[in-house]
C-alpha positions in Angstrom: -57.9 -12.7 77.9 -60.1 -10.1 76.4 -63.3 -8.7 78.4 -66.8 -9.3 77.1 -70.2 -8.9 78.9 -69.9 -12.7 79.4 -66.8 -12.3 81.2 -63.2 -13.1 80.2 -62.4 -15.4 77.2 -59.2 -16.5 75.6 -58.0 -14.8 72.4 -55.1 -14.4 70.3 -54.7 -11.4 67.7 -53.8 -12.9 64.5 -53.4 -9.6 62.5 -55.2 -6.1 62.6 -58.7 -7.5 61.5 -58.6 -10.9 62.9 -58.6 -12.4 66.4 -58.6 -16.2 67.3 -61.2 -17.2 70.1 -60.1 -20.3 71.7 -63.5 -20.6 73.4 -65.0 -21.5 70.0 -62.2 -23.4 68.5 -58.8 -24.4 70.2 -56.6 -27.1 71.6 -55.1 -27.3 75.0 -52.9 -24.2 74.5 -56.0 -22.3 75.2 -55.1 -22.7 78.9 -51.8 -21.0 78.5 -51.9 -17.7 80.4 -51.0 -14.1 79.2 -47.9 -12.2 80.5 -46.2 -8.9 79.5 -43.0 -10.8 80.2 -43.8 -14.1 78.3 -41.4 -17.2 77.9 -43.1 -18.2 74.6 -44.4 -16.5 71.5 -47.0 -17.2 69.2 -46.7 -17.5 65.0 -49.2 -18.1 62.6 -48.5 -20.8 59.9 -50.6 -22.2 57.1 -51.4 -26.2 57.7 -51.0 -28.6 55.1 -55.0 -28.4 54.9 -54.7 -24.6 53.7 -56.2 -23.6 57.2 -54.3 -20.8 59.3 -53.0 -22.1 62.7 -51.1 -20.5 65.6 -48.0 -22.2 66.9 -46.7 -21.4 70.4 -42.7 -21.7 70.8 -40.2 -21.1 73.6 -38.4 -17.7 73.8 -35.7 -19.7 75.9 -35.2 -22.7 77.9 -38.1 -23.5 80.2 -37.5 -25.4 83.4 -39.6 -28.5 84.2 -42.8 -27.5 86.1 -42.5 -23.9 84.9 -45.8 -22.3 83.7 -46.0 -21.3 80.1 -47.1 -17.9 79.0 -47.1 -15.6 76.2 -48.5 -12.3 75.2 -52.0 -12.3 73.8 -51.4 -9.1 71.9 -55.3 -8.2 72.5 -55.9 -4.7 74.1 -58.9 -4.4 76.3 -59.4 -0.9 74.7 -61.1 -2.6 71.8 -63.8 -4.4 74.3 -64.5 -1.2 76.0 -62.2 -1.4 78.9 -58.7 -0.3 79.7 -55.9 -2.8 80.5 
């Protein structure tokens, strides 16, 4: 999550210049939480329609009922706060 004057919002860094903001456009994966020790990772790919998308993949076997989490790769420093 990244901070703003509106509170926290789910984001994921795509590259050095772009951040995906799931408050504007996103599926159910926007509810996956951040962790510095994640069990999932993200990877961008171009869909058949030519639109860039983010896939979320398991880093290891995940137990039934275990919460999914990945590293959002967004520093709060960019938003005026220190994480």
